[in-house]
N, C-alpha and C positions, 0 to 999 in steps of 0.2 A: 348241468348246473355249473355256473362259474364260481370259482373260488376267489372271494374278495379279501385276500390276506396273503400271508407268506406261505412257504411250502408246508407240506404235511409232515415234514420231519420235526417241526417244533413240538415240544412236549406241552401242548396246551390242552385244557380239558376238552372233551368232545363237544362239538358244535351242535346245539339243539334249537337254534333260532334261524328262521328263514325270512327273507324279504322278497315279496312278489311285486315286481315293478311292471309298468307298462299296461296296467289294467285300464279299460276305458273309463272316462270320467263319468259316464252315465250309469255305470255299474254300481248298484247300491250294495250295502253290506249283506242284506237279505238275499239278493240275487247271487252274490259271491258264495254265500253259505250253500245255496241251492246247487251251484256248480260243483262245489266240493262233494256234496252228498253226505249222508249220515255216516257211511263207513269211514270216509277219510276225515270227516269232521270230528269223529270220536278220537282220533289220534292227536288232535290239537287241544292243548289245554289253555292256550293264551292266543287271542286274536285281537289285534289292534288294526282297524281298517280306517284309512284316511281317504275320504271321498275327494276325488279330483275336481277341478274347476275348469269350465269351458272358457271363461273370460281370460284366463291367463295360460291356457293350454297346458294345464298340469294334469297328468294322469293320476289315477287312483293307485294307492300303495297299500299292501297288506303285510303286517309284521305278524309272524306266527311262531309260537313256542311249542316245543314237543317234549315229551318225557322220555322218549327213546329214539334211537337213530333209525330204526326200521320204519316207524311212522313218518319220520322226516323224509326218508328216501322215497316212500310211496307217494307222498304228496308232491315232492319235487319232480318225480317222473311224470306224474299226472299233469301238473301245471306248466312245466317248462316248455315253452314254445307253443302253448295252447292258443288257438286263434279265437278271439272274441269279436263279435260283430255288433257294432253300436246301433242306435236307433236310425241312423242315416245310411246304414248298409256298409260302412267302412270297416275293414278288417284291421284288427290290432293283435299282435302276438305279445304275450307277456314273457317276462324273463324271471327266473328264480335264481337266487343266490343266497349264500350264507350272509347273515346280518353281520356288518362290521363290528357292531357292539352287541355282544352276546348276552349281556345282562338284561333282565326284564325291567321295564320301567315300573317303579313303585308309585302308587297313587297315594298322595298325601291328603289326608282328610283335613278340612279346615278346623282350626281350633274353636271349640265351643266357648263363646264368651260367658255363658251362664254356668259353666262347669264349676262345681263346688261352691255355689253361692246361695244354695237354698237355706242355709242356716241364718242368713241375713234377711230373708223374705219376711215381711211383716205378717202375712197371713200364717206362715209356718210358725213364727215365734208366738203368735196369739194362740194357735192350736196347742203348742207345747205347754204354754202357761195354763190353758184350760184343762189339759190332761193332768198336770201336776197339782191342781187345786183339790182339796178333799171334797167329796160329794156333800151337798147340803143335807142337813139332818132331815129325816122324814117327818112329815106333819103328824101331829097327834091325831088320834081318832076323833076327838071332840072338835078340833078345828076343821077336819075334813067334812064332818057332818054339817057344821055351820056353813061352810062354803057351798055345800051341795044343795042346801035349802034355800 
């Protein structure tokens, strides 16, 4: 595994994110998960797979986050230099290295435009008004009998 940074003498927090480069562009994320298997995939808590493109000769890349260094080492030993054969029979070996940016990418949710607007909804306002009205007085027995006949 190559070290993409300065020496290990730095007092940086432990590295828990890997980048797997050189994966075939035909390899899908499901096929990559199959290659890892359940035992190694259990060590990974974050997987961001970017599918490669043949038209621009870009290989697939996988960013993987781990909760402990033992799992990271196991996956790195398994994948570093592993040879993949694409659908045309060409061999490609992948390389594993520490991610240069160790923080995980946060996914920002789009802001909901209708958030906190139900108080202005006409149907909701009409419902609240109908709930606040006193109930109509019950019909007298005489009127009920007259309507029934």
